[in-house]
C-alpha positions in Angstrom: 43.9 117.5 68.8 42.7 120.9 69.8 44.9 122.8 72.5 41.9 122.4 74.8 41.5 118.8 74.2 45.2 118.1 74.8 44.8 120.2 78.0 42.0 118.0 79.4 43.9 114.6 78.4 46.9 116.2 80.2 44.7 116.7 83.1 43.5 113.2 83.4 47.0 111.7 83.2 48.1 113.7 85.6 45.2 112.9 88.0 45.7 109.3 87.0 49.4 109.0 87.9 48.8 110.7 91.0 46.3 108.0 92.1 48.8 105.5 91.4 51.7 107.1 93.4 49.3 107.1 96.1 48.4 103.6 95.9 51.9 103.0 95.9 52.7 104.8 98.9 50.3 103.6 100.8 51.2 99.9 100.2 54.8 100.7 100.7 54.0 102.6 104.2 55.4 100.2 107.1 52.6 99.1 109.4 54.5 100.2 112.4 53.3 104.0 111.3 49.5 103.3 112.0 50.6 103.3 115.8 51.1 107.3 115.2 47.8 107.6 113.7 44.1 108.4 115.1 41.7 105.5 115.2 40.3 105.1 111.6 36.6 103.8 110.5 36.7 100.4 109.7 37.5 99.7 106.0 34.4 99.6 103.8 33.3 96.1 102.3 31.7 95.2 99.0 28.2 96.0 98.8 28.0 98.8 101.6 26.8 102.1 100.9 30.8 103.6 101.5 32.0 101.4 98.9 29.5 102.1 96.4 30.7 104.5 93.4 29.6 108.1 94.4 29.5 107.4 98.5 31.1 110.1 100.3 34.6 109.0 101.4 35.6 107.9 104.8 37.3 110.4 107.3 41.2 111.0 106.4 43.4 109.7 109.2 45.4 112.6 111.2 49.1 112.0 111.6 50.0 113.0 115.4 53.1 115.4 115.9 56.6 114.0 115.7 59.1 115.8 117.7 63.0 115.1 117.1 65.5 115.9 119.7 69.1 115.9 118.5 72.1 117.2 118.6 75.2 117.6 116.2 78.3 115.4 116.7 80.6 117.3 118.7 83.4 117.6 116.4 81.1 118.9 113.6 79.7 121.6 116.0 83.1 122.6 117.8 86.3 121.8 115.9 87.1 124.7 113.5 88.6 123.9 109.9 89.7 126.5 107.1 87.8 125.0 104.3 86.5 128.6 103.7 89.5 130.7 104.6 88.1 131.5 108.1 88.4 129.2 110.9 84.6 128.0 111.3 83.1 124.8 112.7 82.5 121.9 109.9 78.6 122.5 110.7 79.3 126.0 109.3 81.7 125.5 106.3 79.9 125.2 102.8 82.4 123.0 101.7 82.8 119.2 101.2 85.1 118.7 104.4 86.3 115.6 105.8 88.3 116.1 109.4 90.3 113.4 110.7 91.2 114.1 114.3 93.5 112.6 116.6 90.9 110.3 117.7 90.2 108.8 114.1 93.8 108.3 113.4 94.2 106.2 116.3 91.0 104.1 115.9 91.5 103.7 112.2 95.2 103.0 112.3 95.8 105.6 109.9 99.5 106.2 110.1 100.4 106.6 106.2 98.7 108.3 103.1 97.1 105.2 101.8 95.2 104.5 105.0 93.2 107.6 104.3 90.8 106.0 101.9 89.3 104.3 105.2 88.0 107.5 106.3 87.3 109.6 103.2 85.6 108.5 100.3 87.2 110.0 96.9 90.6 109.6 97.9 93.5 107.4 96.7 97.0 107.2 96.8 99.1 106.5 93.7 102.6 104.8 94.5 105.9 105.8 92.7 107.8 102.4 92.3 105.9 101.3 95.6 106.2 104.6 97.5 103.1 106.1 98.7 103.5 110.0 99.2 100.9 112.0 97.9 97.0 111.8 97.7 94.6 112.2 95.1 91.0 113.9 95.9 88.7 113.5 93.1 91.1 112.1 90.5 93.4 114.7 90.6 96.8 115.3 92.6 95.8 117.4 95.9 98.4 119.9 97.5 99.3 119.6 100.8 99.6 122.2 103.4 101.1 122.2 106.6 99.0 124.8 109.3 97.6 126.5 105.7 101.0 126.9 104.5 102.0 125.0 101.0 104.0 121.9 100.9 106.6 120.4 98.5 105.0 117.7 96.9 106.4 114.5 98.1 106.3 112.5 94.5 106.9 109.3 96.3 110.5 110.4 97.4 109.7 109.5 101.1 107.3 108.0 103.2 104.4 110.4 104.7 104.2 109.5 108.4 100.6 110.7 109.7 100.9 109.4 113.3 102.6 112.8 114.1 99.6 115.0 113.5 96.7 116.1 115.6 94.3 116.4 112.5 94.0 116.7 109.0 91.1 118.1 106.9 90.7 117.1 103.2 88.7 119.3 101.2 87.3 118.6 98.0 87.5 121.6 95.4 89.8 124.2 95.1 91.7 125.9 98.2 90.7 129.5 99.6 92.5 132.5 97.7 94.5 133.1 100.7 96.4 129.5 100.2 97.7 130.6 96.8 97.4 129.0 93.3 96.6 125.4 93.7 95.1 122.3 92.0 91.5 122.1 91.6 90.5 118.8 92.9 91.1 119.3 96.4 93.7 119.9 99.2 95.1 118.5 102.4 95.8 120.7 105.6 97.8 118.9 108.2 98.2 120.1 111.7 101.1 118.8 113.8 101.0 118.1 117.6 100.5 121.3 119.4 102.9 122.6 122.1 101.5 121.1 125.1 98.0 121.5 124.7 95.1 119.3 126.0 92.4 118.3 124.0 90.1 121.0 125.4 92.6 123.5 123.9 94.1 124.6 127.6 97.8 124.2 128.2 98.8 120.7 130.0 99.2 121.3 133.8 102.1 118.8 134.2 104.1 116.4 132.3 102.3 113.7 129.7 103.8 111.2 127.8 103.5 108.0 125.9 105.3 105.3 124.7 104.4 103.1 122.0 105.5 99.9 120.1 104.2 98.0 117.0 104.8 94.8 115.3 103.2 93.0 112.6 103.5 91.1 109.7 106.2 91.3 106.9 108.6 92.2 109.9 106.8 95.3 110.6 108.8 96.9 113.9 107.9 100.7 114.8 108.4 102.6 118.1 107.0 105.8 119.0 107.1 108.1 122.0 106.0 111.3 122.7 106.0 114.1 126.1 104.8 117.3 126.6 104.2 119.5 129.3 103.7 123.0 130.3 107.1 125.6 130.3 107.5 129.1 131.5 110.1 131.5 129.7 110.5 134.9 131.7 107.2 134.8 133.1 105.4 133.9 129.8 103.3 130.7 130.4 103.1 128.1 127.5 103.6 124.4 126.5 105.6 122.1 124.6 105.3 118.8 123.1 107.8 116.6 121.5 107.5 113.5 119.6 109.6 110.9 118.1 109.4 107.7 115.7 111.8 104.9 114.7 111.2 102.3 112.0 113.1 99.3 111.1 110.7 97.1 109.1 110.4 94.6 106.0 107.6 94.9 103.2 105.4 92.5 101.4 108.5 92.6 99.1 111.2 90.5 100.4 113.9 92.9 99.1 112.5 96.3 100.3 113.0 97.2 103.7 111.8 100.4 105.5 114.0 102.5 107.5 112.4 105.7 109.0 113.1 108.2 111.9 111.3 111.1 112.8 111.6 114.1 115.4 109.0 116.5 115.7 108.9 119.4 118.5 106.4 122.2 119.1 106.1 125.3 121.5 103.6 127.5 122.2 104.1 130.8 124.6 101.1 133.1 125.4 102.0 137.1 125.7 104.9 137.7 123.9 103.7 141.5 123.2 100.1 141.2 122.2 101.0 138.0 120.3 100.9 134.1 121.0 103.9 132.5 119.4 103.2 129.2 117.6 106.4 127.5 116.7 108.1 123.9 115.6 110.4 121.9 113.7 110.0 118.5 111.9 113.0 116.6 110.6 112.8 113.0 109.0 115.1 110.6 107.1 113.3 107.9 105.3 115.1 104.9 103.6 113.6 102.4 101.5 113.4 101.4 98.0 111.3 100.8 95.3 110.3 96.9 94.2 107.8 96.4 91.1 107.0 93.2 88.9 108.5 93.0 85.6 107.9 91.1 82.0 104.2 91.6 82.5 102.1 89.6 80.1 98.3 88.8 80.2 99.1 85.4 80.9 100.9 86.7 84.4 97.7 89.1 85.0 95.4 86.2 84.6 97.2 83.2 85.7 100.4 83.9 87.7 102.6 82.6 84.9 105.9 84.4 84.7 108.7 84.3 81.9 112.0 82.7 83.2 115.4 83.4 82.0 118.9 85.3 82.4 120.2 87.7 79.6 122.1 85.7 76.9 125.1 87.9 76.6 127.2 89.0 79.2 127.4 93.2 79.1 129.8 93.3 82.2 133.4 93.4 80.5 136.3 91.8 82.3 134.4 88.6 83.6 135.9 86.6 86.5 135.9 82.7 86.8 133.7 82.1 89.5 132.0 85.5 90.0 128.7 84.7 87.8 130.4 86.7 84.5 131.4 89.6 86.7 134.0 92.0 85.8 133.8 95.2 87.9 129.9 93.9 89.1 128.1 96.7 87.0 127.1 97.2 83.3 128.4 100.8 82.3 127.3 102.8 79.2 131.0 101.9 77.4 130.3 98.1 78.1 126.7 98.3 76.7 127.9 99.5 73.2 130.6 97.3 73.4 129.1 94.1 73.9 125.4 94.9 72.6 126.3 97.3 69.6 123.7 99.0 67.3 123.7 99.0 63.6 124.1 102.7 62.2 123.6 105.6 64.1 123.0 105.8 68.0 119.8 107.9 68.5 116.9 107.5 71.1 115.3 105.1 69.1 118.5 102.8 68.3 120.5 102.1 71.8 122.1 99.0 72.8 119.1 98.0 75.3 116.2 100.3 73.8 114.8 100.1 70.4 111.8 101.4 68.5 109.4 99.4 66.6 107.4 101.3 63.9 103.6 100.4 64.0 103.1 98.0 61.0 100.9 98.5 58.0 98.5 95.9 57.2 97.8 97.1 53.6 99.3 99.0 51.0 102.5 98.9 49.2 104.6 99.3 52.5 102.6 96.4 54.2 104.3 94.2 56.8 105.2 90.7 55.4 102.6 88.3 56.7 100.0 91.3 57.0 96.2 90.0 56.3 94.7 93.3 54.7 91.4 92.6 56.7 93.2 93.8 60.0 93.6 97.1 58.2 92.4 100.2 59.8 92.5 104.0 58.7 95.5 104.4 56.3 96.1 100.9 56.1 97.7 100.7 59.6 97.1 97.5 61.5 94.5 97.8 64.2 95.4 96.9 67.7 95.8 93.2 68.5 95.8 92.3 64.7 99.6 92.9 64.0 101.1 90.2 62.0 103.3 87.3 63.4 106.6 86.9 61.7 108.3 83.4 62.0 112.0 83.4 62.3 114.5 84.5 64.8 116.8 88.2 64.4 120.5 87.7 62.5 122.1 88.6 65.8 120.5 85.8 67.6 121.2 83.3 64.9 124.9 84.6 64.7 125.3 84.5 68.7 124.2 81.1 68.6 126.6 79.7 66.0 129.3 81.1 67.7 128.0 79.5 71.2 126.2 76.3 69.9 126.2 75.1 73.6 123.1 77.4 74.2 121.3 75.7 71.3 122.5 72.0 71.7 119.6 70.7 69.6 119.6 73.3 66.7 115.9 74.1 67.7 116.5 78.1 67.4 118.8 78.1 64.8 116.5 76.0 62.5 114.0 78.3 63.2 116.1 81.1 61.3 115.1 79.3 58.1 111.6 80.5 58.5 112.8 84.3 58.2 114.5 86.8 60.2 111.7 87.5 62.6 110.4 90.9 63.8 112.8 93.7 63.4 113.1 97.0 65.0 113.2 100.4 63.0 117.0 100.2 62.8 116.7 97.0 61.3 118.7 95.0 64.0 117.8 93.7 67.5 121.0 94.2 69.5 122.3 90.9 71.3 121.5 92.5 74.7 117.9 91.9 74.2 117.8 88.0 74.1 117.4 85.6 77.0 119.7 82.5 77.3 117.5 79.9 75.7 118.8 77.2 78.4 117.0 79.2 81.5 113.9 79.9 79.7 110.9 78.9 80.5 107.6 79.7 82.6 106.8 79.1 86.3 104.2 80.4 89.1 105.2 83.9 89.7 105.9 84.5 93.7 104.8 88.2 93.7 106.7 88.6 97.3 110.1 88.0 94.9 109.5 91.2 92.4 113.0 92.7 92.9 114.7 95.8 94.2 115.2 97.5 91.1 115.6 101.0 93.0 118.0 99.9 95.5 118.1 102.9 97.6 115.7 105.8 98.3 117.4 108.3 100.9 115.1 111.1 101.7 115.7 114.1 104.3 112.7 115.9 105.1 113.0 119.1 107.3 110.5 121.8 107.9 109.8 124.6 110.1 107.3 127.1 111.2 107.3 130.4 113.4 103.8 132.0 114.2 102.8 135.4 116.0 98.9 135.0 116.5 96.6 137.5 117.9 93.1 136.1 118.5 92.4 137.5 121.8 89.5 139.6 120.5 87.3 137.1 117.8 86.2 140.1 116.1 89.6 141.4 115.0 92.5 138.7 114.6 95.9 138.7 113.2 98.3 136.2 112.0 101.8 136.1 110.9 103.5 133.0 109.7 106.7 132.1 108.4 107.3 128.7 107.1 110.0 126.7 105.4 110.2 123.4 103.8 113.2 121.3 102.5 113.6 118.0 100.7 116.8 116.3 99.9 116.7 113.1 98.0 119.2 110.5 96.8 118.2 107.5 94.4 120.4 105.0 93.5 119.0 102.1 91.2 120.2 99.3 89.0 118.0 100.2 86.2 120.3 102.5 85.9 118.0 105.4 86.9 119.4 107.6 89.5 118.8 111.0 90.6 119.8 113.7 93.3 117.8 116.6 94.0 117.5 119.2 96.4 113.8 121.5 96.7 113.7 124.3 99.3 110.3 126.5 99.6 110.0 129.6 102.1 107.0 131.2 102.6 105.9 134.4 104.8 102.1 135.3 105.0 100.2 137.9 107.1 96.4 137.4 107.7 93.9 139.9 109.3 90.3 139.3 109.8 87.7 141.8 111.0 83.9 141.4 111.7 81.8 144.6 110.9 80.2 146.1 114.0 76.5 145.5 114.3 75.6 149.0 114.5 77.0 149.5 110.9 74.8 146.8 109.4 71.1 146.0 109.2 69.9 143.3 111.8 69.6 140.4 108.8 73.4 140.6 108.0 76.8 139.8 109.6 80.2 140.7 107.6 83.3 139.1 108.4 86.2 140.3 106.2 89.3 138.8 105.6 92.5 140.1 103.9 96.1 138.2 103.3 99.2 139.1 101.6 102.0 136.5 101.2 105.2 135.8 99.6 106.4 132.2 98.6 109.9 131.1 97.1 110.6 127.9 95.4 113.9 126.5 94.3 115.6 123.3 93.5 118.0 121.5 91.5 118.3 117.7 90.1 120.7 115.8 88.4 119.7 112.5 87.1 120.6 109.6 84.9 117.9 107.5 82.7 117.4 103.8 81.7 115.0 101.6 82.8 116.3 98.0 81.7 114.7 96.1 84.4 113.3 93.4 82.1 117.1 91.8 82.4 116.2 90.4 85.6 114.7 87.2 86.3 113.1 87.9 89.7 112.3 83.9 90.2 116.0 83.3 89.7 117.5 81.2 92.9 121.6 81.9 93.3 123.6 80.8 96.1 125.9 83.5 95.6 123.6 86.6 95.2 120.2 85.9 96.9 117.1 84.7 95.6 115.5 87.5 93.6 118.6 89.5 94.1 120.6 91.3 91.2 123.5 89.8 90.0 126.5 91.6 88.2 124.9 91.1 84.6 121.6 92.8 85.6 123.4 95.8 87.4 124.0 99.0 85.8 126.0 102.1 86.8 124.7 105.5 86.8 126.3 108.8 87.1 125.7 109.1 90.8 127.6 105.9 91.6 130.2 106.0 88.9 130.9 109.2 86.7 
């Protein structure tokens, strides 16, 4: 086909498509829109001249003018955010910014990080053993700032309370350069309750305060109070605000409690030289513990079926008669090696309660016993979900049951030893500490509220302080000198036996100047505002920890008159270097 014919055909196709689109739109137009049109001639019927081919079309309808009167939401038009580095209204900020002010916090009941998803799409909170602390924006952990100064990452070490804030803005995308190097997904900038200011920005003329109590499900019990008012210091006018919170609550997990105390105090003072002083402190103590489900199987996920059973071998040396096999009540490093000895050299892959299994091969000279070559993937390795099932029981289990026949009264398990040695790890031996007592094993419907308190205590002391000198009486020239200190000291004691003690301390100093260029310097169609900033930030810290996660030994459904339902008992509690060197 020639280029000219192709062009004509394309033109016809375009005209036909346009007609089809016009007809479809005509069908979709609501009948109510006809009221905004001028009267149209009656439709032509078949047989009339207007309906015949080649007849002149009827006069087109004419739409009347539509006038829309609207105004921006006040918070969008007036409340300033710093998403672009400058304090500008949301309406003028070319960023994806969500501003959560005090009214929204109260309306939606947002008082913890995990509640933010109610107001801001694209955010969620990851928990660390059930503890919330940080926020993810666009799938990436976000930085948190306090009045534009970077905070220490919470890491789930303490519960973040948002009821002490007057507002917070969540910005998607990287922070402005004046905030320093940060994560690219987004960031959160929190603003505390400012010193003695009303919602319109002026200082309170007299004392104002509130007292609030909250109670709810799972033994929720919380009390908050706040008071603010004017101050006069050496003839300088200003305001103050003090906020306090006390919480002593239970949680969904019965073994996990929450105790929290928070005190925040802010002071603003005008005419300190050419500056306004904005300062404050916040101290918080957060105590809780981490609970999570163990022995997770597909049957637990699908049907809520939990594997029951207590450990077979008592690892706590020096057992008393009536203390459930308790010596000192904890299992130490020495006791692990004495009572669950390994075969060969101790290594990261060969420990009393931690063994590494090699990925089996389904074909080749080193194929695992009973492997089906049809399940082999590249290199002869068995495909996931196609590992060979080997009959029998490990040698150590057979040896123990021979010494303690009361644990296998019908020889059922020992008879299985004749079928083979079962699956063995790379060390060639499965230590005795891995086995469950056959007389206690079985299946039961899980109670998710009894998923154990494996991290017994997470105690965090958090303190921050800020002192700002602000000059903004001339909107065309502003200066801000900010000093900020953030401190986090945590202690975690668990029965896993993981435990840690750490201290992180951050100090930052920042000087920022904005200058709007005079109109006489610029053509009438352009407006230029400049910003310069210099900052110094120092972060230091230490951590002392011990590792180990042997939570699988705990039967969370076990009911015990001495130690309580779902609680740890001596054979499942491990000592760490923080509570026993």
